[in-house]
N, C-alpha and C positions, 0 to 999 in steps of 0.2 A: 467157858473154860478156854484156857490158852495153853497150847502145847509148844513143843520145840519148833514146829513149822511156822508159828506166828499166826496172826489174824488181824483183821480190821473191823472195828465196830463203828458203824454209822448210826449215831444216836440223834439225828436231826429232829425227829418227831418229839422226843421227850426232853432232851437236854441241850439241843443245839450244839452237839459236840461230835467229834470223831476221834477215836483212839486207835493208834496203829502200834501193834506189837510186832516187831520184825522177827524173822526167823532167829532162833537161838537167844531170844530175850530171856527165856526161862529154861532151866535144865530139864524140868519135868512138868507134866500137866498141872496147872494151878487154876483153881476156881476163883475168878475175880468177879466183882460187881461194881457197877458205876451208877451212882444214884445222885439225885439232887439233895443237897444238905438242907434240911428244913429248919434245924435248930440254929438260933443265933448264939448259943453258948459256944465258946472257943472259936469264934470267927477270928481270922487273922487280925492282930492289932494293926490299926492304921497309923501310918507315919504322918508327919506334918504335910499338909497339902494333898493328902490322899483321900479318895472316896471310893467306896465299894459301889460299883455301877452294874454289877451282874450277879447272877446266882452263883453259888458255890457248888461244885460237883465233887464227889468223893469217889476215888478209885481205891477199892479195898480188896484184900485177899482173904480167902477162907482156906485153911490148911486141912480140911476134912479129908482130902485125898492123900495126905501124907507126903506132900511134895517137899517139905522143909524149906519153903520159900522164905527168905530172910527180909524181903522188902527191897532188895537191890536187884536191878535187872542187869543181865550180861550184855545187852545191846540197848541203845537209846530208844525209849518208847516215846512216841509223839502224841500230843493231845492238841487237836485243833478245835477252837471255840469260835462260834459265829457271833458277830456283833454288828451293830448298824452304824457305827461311827465312820462316816465317809472321810472325815478329816479330824485327826486327833488334836489339832491346834495346840501343840506344845505338851500334850499329855502323852503318857506311854501306857501300854498294856503291860501289866505285871501279873505273873502267875507264881504261886507259892506252893510249897509242899510242907505239910505238917510233919515235923521231925520228932517232936516230943509232945504228946498229947497231955501229959501230966502238967507240964509247964507252959502249954500253949506256945511252943516255940516253932517258928516257921522259917524256911529258907527260900530265897528267891530262885526261880528256875530260869533257864535261858529261854527267851522268847523271840519270835520272829513274826513280824506282821506280813501277811500275804493278802493283798487286796484282790477281790473278785467283783466284777460288775454284777449288779442285781439281775436276776433272771438266768444266770449261767449256772451250770451244774458245778457243784463243789467237789473238789477232790481233796482227800486227806493228804497230809505230808507223808511222803514215802510211797504214794500210789504211782 
């Protein structure tokens, strides 16, 4: 659950991810779940010279609490994903959001690469 005060989810053991919900990202308490997407149905379509090199995670909400969450956050939510590419050699990391599940329509999200040396503790964006 995420409330007005925000929270940080460190999911390194299961998803190699960290999700930061800053204060006031939601107006009321919302029940979210973050899972590894097992199905290959509706994976994002790949563009020319693209390859999927990681698992997909899903951040989904459940409105059983009556929050009226519309899917839009009032503050920027950060998702940090671990990967082992020390040098991207001309490649870029791309993150996408599914905006229309009926038409498998995705939009690119703003991404930033933050490099941490192996063996150091990882901090999520916003920590």
